[in-house]
C-alpha positions, 0 to 999 in steps of 0.5 A: 907624535914625538918631538922629532915628528913634530919638528920635521912636519914644522920644518917641512911646512916652512921649507915649502912655504917659504920657498914658494913665497920667495919665488913669488917675491922674486917674479914680483920684482921684490928682491931686486932688478933682474941681473942683480946677485941672488935674484932669479927673474927680477920682474914679471916680464922676465918671469913670463919669458921663461913660462913660455919656455916651460910651456912651449907646447902650449899655446902662447895665449895660455901662458900668461893666464897659466903663469898668473894662476901658478903664482897666485896658487904659490903664494896662497899655498905658501902662506897657508903652510907657513901658518898652518891653516888649511894644511892638508889641502895646502899641501895637496895643492902644492903637490899637484902644482909641482907635479904639473910644473915638473911635467912641464919641464920634463916635456920642454927641457928633458927629464933632467930639469925637473930632476936637477931642480928637485921639482918632483921631490917638491911634489912628493914632499907636499904629498908626503906633508898631506898624509900627516896625521897632525900639523903640530904648531899650526892654526889648524892644531889650535882650532882643532884643540878649541874645539876638542875643548869645547866638545868635552866642556859640553859633554862634562856640562851635560853629565853634571846637568843630568845628575842634579836635581831640578830647582822647580821640583826636588824629586825630578831630574833634568833629562840629559843632553842628547849628546849621541844625536849631536857628534858621531860615535867616534867623536863621542868615544874621543871625548869620553876617553878625555873625560877619563883622563880629565884632559884639557888640550 
């Protein structure tokens, strides 16, 4: 992955994640009261009033629970995308959530509303992020690197042990660790390739 791809992936994660957390902070009143400059809702009451308009085609009893679930989802997906943990799952969740929101806006206000606010674009960007092969500068990438290094160290140790004679009998050779039963064939190929490169992440 080139530096441009890495930077684009990080920018996309931060752009989506920060936007979600900003909106959640707004509806919880953390950015200031309703009517203040740069504040959209200012409190939960004004947000649910807007949610009732967006979900006007649903029974009113469902609006508050769905608004609560959407807020929890936005806050959770936003946080996970920013730190890069369970990134693919969070991106898929973001794509589905924003697609539902865009559809509701289109039904209640007309198609120009979600298009004008780029909600379909947010959904598409989320699904695009979910399709990325890697997520650089993320917790997922760090955990994956640790896992690969652990497997590589285990493989190298097993190979070294198999070549060393047993201490109690100099003519015997310790059996090699059964690596094939522990890891899949694709993982073994990856690890052997790293061994040849004497690679550490």
